C-alpha positions in Angstrom: 38.2 -12.5 13.0 35.3 -13.8 13.8 33.2 -12.1 17.1 32.9 -14.6 19.9 29.7 -14.4 20.4 29.2 -15.8 17.6 30.9 -19.3 19.6 29.1 -21.4 21.7 31.0 -23.3 24.8 30.4 -26.7 25.3 29.0 -25.8 28.5 26.5 -23.7 27.2 25.5 -25.5 24.4 24.8 -28.4 26.9 22.4 -26.5 29.5 20.3 -24.9 26.5 20.1 -28.2 24.6 19.2 -29.9 28.0 22.0 -32.4 27.3 24.7 -33.7 29.6 28.3 -32.5 28.0 29.8 -36.0 28.3 27.0 -37.0 25.2 27.9 -34.3 23.0 32.7 -35.3 23.5 30.6 -38.7 23.2 29.1 -37.8 19.9 32.7 -36.1 18.6 34.2 -38.9 18.6 31.0 -40.8 16.9 30.2 -38.4 14.1 33.5 -36.6 12.0 31.3 -34.3 11.1 30.5 -32.7 14.8 33.8 -31.0 15.0 34.2 -28.1 17.5 36.3 -25.2 17.0 39.5 -26.4 19.5 40.9 -23.3 21.4 43.6 -22.6 24.3 43.3 -25.6 26.9 41.3 -27.3 24.9 37.7 -25.6 25.1 35.7 -25.8 22.7 33.6 -23.8 20.6 30.8 -24.4 18.5 29.3 -22.9 16.0 25.7 -22.1 15.2 26.0 -24.7 12.4 27.8 -27.3 15.1 24.5 -27.0 16.9 21.7 -27.3 14.4 24.0 -30.1 13.7 24.0 -31.9 17.5 19.4 -30.7 17.7 19.7 -33.9 14.3 21.6 -35.8 16.0 19.5 -35.5 19.0 16.2 -35.9 17.2 16.9 -38.8 14.9 18.7 -40.9 17.7 15.9 -39.8 21.0 13.1 -38.6 18.4 13.5 -41.8 15.9 14.4 -43.9 18.1 17.6 -45.0 15.5 21.0 -46.2 16.5 24.8 -44.2 17.1 25.1 -47.0 13.9 22.0 -46.3 11.9 22.8 -42.5 12.2 25.9 -42.7 11.4 24.7 -44.7 7.9 22.3 -41.9 7.0 25.5 -39.4 7.4 27.6 -41.5 5.4 30.5 -40.0 4.0 28.6 -36.2 3.6 29.9 -33.3 5.4 27.8 -30.8 8.4 27.1 -28.5 5.4 25.7 -31.8 3.4 23.1 -33.9 5.6 22.5 -29.7 7.2 20.8 -29.1 3.9 19.4 -31.9 3.0 17.6 -33.2 6.8 14.5 -32.8 5.9 11.0 -32.7 8.3 8.8 -35.4 6.5 13.2 -37.0 7.3 14.3 -37.9 4.0 16.7 -39.7 6.0 13.9 -42.4 5.8 14.7 -43.0 1.6 18.4 -43.4 3.3 17.2 -46.5 5.8 15.5 -48.6 3.0 17.3 -47.0 -0.9 17.4 -50.4 -2.2 13.8 -50.5 -2.1 11.8 -49.4 -4.4 8.2 -47.8 -4.2 6.2 -50.9 -5.4 8.7 -53.5 -3.1 7.4 -51.4 -0.4 3.7 -51.6 -1.1 4.0 -55.2 -1.5 6.3 -56.5 1.8 3.2 -53.9 3.9 0.9 -56.0 2.5 2.3 -58.7 3.0 3.2 -57.0 6.6 -1.0 -56.6 7.0 -2.4 -60.2 5.9 0.5 -61.9 8.1 -0.7 -59.5 11.3 -4.1 -60.2 10.2 -4.3 -63.5 10.3 -2.3 -63.2 14.2 -4.7 -62.1 15.0 -8.3 -63.4 13.8 -6.3 -67.4 15.7 -6.1 -64.9 18.2 -9.8 -63.9 18.5 -11.1 -67.5 17.6 -8.4 -68.8 20.5 -10.4 -66.3 23.0 -13.3 -67.3 21.5 -12.9 -70.8 22.7 -12.0 -70.2 25.9 -14.6 -68.2 26.6 -16.9 -70.8 25.4 -15.7 -73.2 27.5 -16.6 -71.7 31.2 
């Protein structure tokens, strides 16, 4: 039998990760991979892998500003172990979000965007010069 010390209560996780308990419960409803053990009285007990997944979800939502639907797309139908194995500080999620684009297409798109920004900035500078000269 596993030791109860291997599990953390929702209160412990909430305090350690500085997340309200209701947020953790809400995430359970949104991410099917997050399933803490529920014992008597529906008390939640989080395993280390659950806590690791919560940290990853928090990072995606708060640090990377990805929506809940976006994170759900990243996770797809993967298990918790698959998600935790595939997470990468360089963010493999970037590849998931743009999985249909190859590198040359991405470079072309970036060049087009940069060219558009340059054009807009040149027009803006030109307008500013006209305004300055009018005084």
